[in-house]
C-alpha positions in Angstrom: -106.0 190.1 -85.6 -105.9 188.9 -82.6 -106.3 191.5 -79.4 -102.6 191.3 -78.2 -101.2 192.1 -82.5 -104.1 194.4 -83.2 -102.4 196.9 -79.3 -98.9 196.1 -79.8 -99.2 197.6 -83.3 -101.1 200.4 -82.0 -98.9 201.2 -79.1 -96.0 200.5 -82.7 -97.9 203.5 -84.0 -98.5 205.8 -81.3 -94.6 205.7 -80.7 -94.2 206.5 -84.6 -96.5 209.5 -84.4 -95.1 211.0 -81.3 -91.5 210.3 -82.4 -92.4 212.9 -85.8 -94.2 215.2 -84.0 -92.5 219.1 -83.7 -93.8 219.1 -79.8 -94.3 218.3 -76.4 -97.0 217.4 -75.1 -98.9 220.4 -74.1 -100.8 221.7 -71.2 -103.4 219.9 -70.0 -103.6 217.1 -72.9 -104.0 213.8 -72.3 -103.5 212.7 -75.6 -100.0 212.6 -77.2 -99.9 216.4 -78.5 -98.4 216.4 -82.5 -99.2 220.1 -83.5 -97.7 221.4 -85.9 -97.1 217.7 -87.7 -96.6 218.2 -91.2 -98.8 215.1 -92.4 -102.9 214.7 -91.6 -103.2 218.4 -92.6 -106.7 217.0 -95.1 -108.7 215.4 -97.3 -111.0 214.4 -100.1 -113.2 212.0 -99.8 -116.4 210.8 -100.8 -119.1 210.2 -97.0 -121.8 207.6 -97.0 -123.9 210.0 -98.7 -122.2 210.6 -101.6 -120.8 213.9 -100.8 -117.6 215.0 -101.8 -115.9 216.4 -98.0 -113.1 218.4 -96.7 -111.2 219.4 -93.4 -113.0 222.6 -94.4 -116.9 221.9 -94.3 -116.5 221.3 -90.7 -114.6 224.7 -89.4 -116.5 225.2 -85.7 -116.6 222.1 -84.1 -113.0 219.9 -83.2 -112.9 216.3 -85.0 -112.4 214.2 -84.5 -110.8 211.1 -87.3 -110.3 207.0 -87.2 -109.7 204.6 -90.1 -111.4 201.8 -89.5 -113.7 198.8 -91.2 -117.8 198.3 -90.2 -116.9 194.4 -89.9 -113.8 194.7 -87.4 -115.3 193.1 -83.8 -113.8 194.9 -81.4 -111.5 198.8 -81.5 -113.8 199.7 -84.2 -117.1 200.0 -82.9 -115.4 200.7 -79.0 -114.5 203.8 -80.7 -117.1 204.9 -82.0 -119.4 204.2 -78.8 -116.3 206.1 -77.0 -116.6 208.8 -79.6 -121.2 208.8 -79.1 -120.3 208.9 -75.3 -118.0 211.7 -75.6 -120.2 213.2 -77.5 -123.0 213.2 -75.3 -120.9 213.8 -71.5 -120.0 217.5 -73.6 -124.4 217.9 -74.0 -125.4 221.5 -76.2 -121.7 221.5 -76.8 -121.6 218.0 -78.5 -123.3 220.1 -80.9 -119.3 221.4 -82.2 -117.2 217.3 -82.0 -117.8 215.9 -85.4 -116.1 211.8 -85.1 -114.9 211.2 -89.3 -114.4 207.6 -89.9 -112.3 206.8 -92.6 -113.1 203.4 -94.0 -109.9 201.0 -95.1 -112.0 197.8 -96.4 -113.8 200.2 -99.9 -114.1 196.5 -100.6 -116.8 195.5 -98.0 -117.8 198.6 -96.4 -120.4 200.6 -99.3 -121.9 203.9 -98.8 -125.4 202.1 -98.2 -122.9 199.4 -95.1 -121.6 203.1 -93.6 -124.8 204.8 -94.1 -126.4 201.9 -91.9 -122.9 201.1 -89.3 -122.9 205.2 -88.8 -127.1 204.9 -87.5 -125.7 202.6 -84.4 -123.5 205.2 -83.3 -124.9 208.6 -83.6 -126.2 209.9 -87.0 -124.6 212.9 -87.0 -121.0 210.9 -87.5 -119.5 211.2 -90.7 -117.8 207.8 -92.7 -116.1 208.5 -95.0 -114.9 205.5 -98.1 -111.3 206.2 -100.1 -112.0 204.6 -103.2 -109.4 201.6 -103.4 -106.7 203.8 -105.8 -107.0 206.4 -102.8 -106.9 204.4 -99.8 -103.0 203.8 -100.0 -102.5 207.5 -100.6 -104.6 208.3 -97.6 -103.4 205.5 -95.9 -99.7 207.0 -95.8 -101.2 210.9 -95.6 -102.1 210.1 -92.4 -100.0 207.2 -91.2 -101.7 204.7 -90.8 -101.6 201.3 -91.2 -103.5 198.4 -92.5 -103.2 195.3 -94.1 -105.9 192.7 -95.5 -105.8 189.3 -93.4 -106.7 185.8 -95.9 -109.4 184.4 -93.4 -109.8 180.6 -92.8 -112.6 180.0 -95.5 -112.1 181.1 -99.0 -112.6 184.8 -100.1 -113.0 185.5 -96.2 -111.2 188.2 -94.8 -110.6 190.7 -92.0 -108.1 194.5 -92.0 -105.7 194.7 -90.1 -104.4 198.9 -89.0 -103.9 201.6 -86.5 -106.9 201.8 -83.7 -105.2 205.7 -83.1 -107.7 209.2 -83.0 -106.8 212.0 -84.7 -107.8 215.3 -83.2 -108.2 218.5 -84.9 -109.3 221.8 -83.3 -112.1 223.9 -84.8 -109.4 225.8 -87.4 -108.9 223.0 -88.7 -105.5 222.6 -87.3 -104.1 218.6 -86.7 -103.6 218.8 -82.8 -103.4 215.4 -80.3 -103.3 211.5 -82.0 -105.8 209.4 -79.3 -103.7 205.7 -78.3 -107.1 203.9 -78.5 -107.2 202.3 -74.4 -106.5 205.4 -73.4 -109.8 206.8 -70.4 -112.3 208.0 -72.7 -112.6 210.9 -69.9 -108.9 211.6 -71.0 -110.4 212.3 -74.8 -113.3 214.5 -73.0 -111.3 216.5 -71.3 -108.7 217.1 -74.8 -111.5 217.6 -76.8 -113.1 220.1 -74.1 -109.4 222.2 -73.5 -110.0 221.7 -78.1 -113.0 223.2 -77.7 -112.7 226.3 -75.0 -109.4 227.9 -77.0 
């Protein structure tokens, strides 16, 4: 997908999320405050090691959830690299940050592929792989757009998808929606606020 089109979709999704939010942006946050939202509350999906995960597994940590696919040329690796850098900048508190990548391309994103992909960024990052049957419900619950786009070569394809991230506080409550393209310094500042709360 063209970068411009992807950013337009991401902006539209962010605007929709902001409209659904039950509260105005909170003081001290750069991302969209969606505290109290009645969606994206949890998941129950297998990780890259075959273990079923839910938000309860990460109590005590700020959790950042991002949807993408491993063959994404720009948005996904950029987001994951930024999360790895934010974790590094947190110093000792970096262990209290959990990045979670949820694949919108389970056909190609096998557990082995997801293991290798996470290792590129941080061995502590978790990748979740919904089954093709689980993916529509998970995407609906998280208000995530995704669509398979056929490529120029027979059998090749890409994935259009929403490009923002959800942030949960250490108690497992959904708090923020961070738009793709926001400065990583803003994400770092928001995570520090959530960790300190």
